[in-house]
N, C-alpha and C positions, 0 to 999 in steps of 0.2 A: 720212667716212667711218671714222672710229673707232667711230661707232653702227650703220652698215654690219655691220661687222665683227664686232659684240658680236650684232648679232641673229642673221647667219650664224650664228657657233660656238651660239650657244640653239638654232637651228633644226637643225643637224647634230650636235650631239652626241647628246640622244637616237636619233636616225637609226643613228650608228654605232656606238652599244652596245646596241642593240634586239635582236642577232644571238646577245648571248654570256648575256641571260637566260634560256634556254634550255639553254646547254650543260652536258652532264652529260660527265665523264669515261668515257670508252669501259671498258666494262666486258667479261670473256670469257664465254664461256656458262659458267652453272653445272656443275660438272662437267668442267672443264676438269684436264687432267695435264698436271705441270710436271717439265721435262724437265733434266737438267744437259748444259748444253751441246749440245743438239740430240740428244744420243744418245735417240733413240724408243724405246727399250730399256727405258731406265733413268729411273722416277717417284719422287719426293718423296713419301714413304708416311706414313700413320701404325703407328707398330707395333699389332701387337691387344691386349697388356697393356700395364702398366704393371709397372715395377721397383720392386720394393721402396723407398722413400727419394725416391723421386722425385715430381714434383708433378704428374705425367700421361704420357699416353703417347708416346715417344721420338718424334720426328718423323729420319727415316731414307731410306737411298735402298731401292730395292726394283726386283725385273722387275718391270716392267708387268703386268699382267694385266688390266686395269680397272675391279677392283673397289672399291667405295666410300672405302675409308684412300685412295684414290690420287687422287678428286675434290676441285677447289677452284674458289671463288670469288676472283678478283683483278682487282682493278681497274689500270690506268695510273694512273700517279702516286699520290698518298698512299690507301692499303690497309690492311685487312686481310688477311689468306690464311685464309680461313673456312672450313672441312671442309663438305662437301656434304652432310653425313648427320646434323649436326645443330648446335647453338649452342655451335661450339666452334672456338677460333683458334688458328693458329701461334704461341707465344709464346716469345720470348727468356728463358731459364731466367738470366740478365745482362746487363750490359753491357758486357762484356768479352772480348776474343780467348777465344776457345776453350769460351763460354755455350751448351751445348746447346739445342735447339730441343724445347718441349714443345706437344704438344693441349691447350689448358685453355678451360674456358666464356671466350666471347666477355665484354670489359670495356670498354664505353666509355671513348676516350680513354686507353686505358691503355697506357703508353710502351714496353710490351715486346711489344706487340701492335699497332703502330701503325709499318706500314712505309713504302717507297715505291718501285713498281715502275718501274726507269726505261726509258728510253729505250734503254739498250743491254744489258736482259735481264739485268738483279740486283735483286734482290730488299733494299732495303735498309733497316734501322729506321732509320726519320726523325730526324733530325737528329743523328744518334749517332755516322757516320762507320764502321757495323758494317753487313756481308752476310751473307746466308746462305750460306753455304759448306758445301761435300762435302769435308772432311778430306783432305790429302792428294791428292784427286781420286780418290779408290780407292771406286770405285761397286759395290764385293763386295757384296750384296744384305743390308740389315742392319746399315750401317755409318754411325753417329747423327750427325745434321749440325750444325752448330755457326755461330755468328756468329763472324765474322772483322773485321781493319779492312779498308774495299775499297779493293782496290786494280784499278787503271784494267787490263785486258787479261788478267784472273787468270780463267784459263776455268774454273776451282775455283767461282765465282759466278755465273756465268750460266747461266740458268732459265729455256728457251724453252717456249711453250705451242703 
C-alpha cells in the first residue's frame, strides 16, 4: 500500500505543479493612471521640475489630464511603480513616516523602490509597514505624496487604477 501511495504521489506532484510554471503576476497596462481612493479626477503625478536640494521630481497629486507624467506601470504583488516615459521609478525618500516620494532612476532590488500593490489597493513599501499616502487626504493639485504607516481602511492610502 505504501509503495502504491509513493508512486501515486510521484505521479501527481508534477501534474499539480505544472500550471504554476507559467504563472506571472497580473500587470496593469502600460500607461495606467493611479487615482486616490477611486477619485477619477485626480492622479498620481510626477512634478515637471525638480526642487533644489531634492533627489528627483516630487510625486504629487494632480488633476488628471492624460499626460505622460501621470502614466505608470504597476503590477499586483511585488512591483516597482515605473514611470511610463523613462527608466524612472517612484522612490521613497526614506523609510519613516512623512518621507516624501520622488521619481529617480530605477535600480534593481532598491528597497525604497520595491513596493507591493495589495489586494485592498494600497501601495506598500515592501516589508517596511509603510504605504503611499496622500497627506491629510488633501487632493489639492501639487500636494506632495509621502509614505506613512499602513493602516487598514485609511482612504488616504487607497490607489485604484
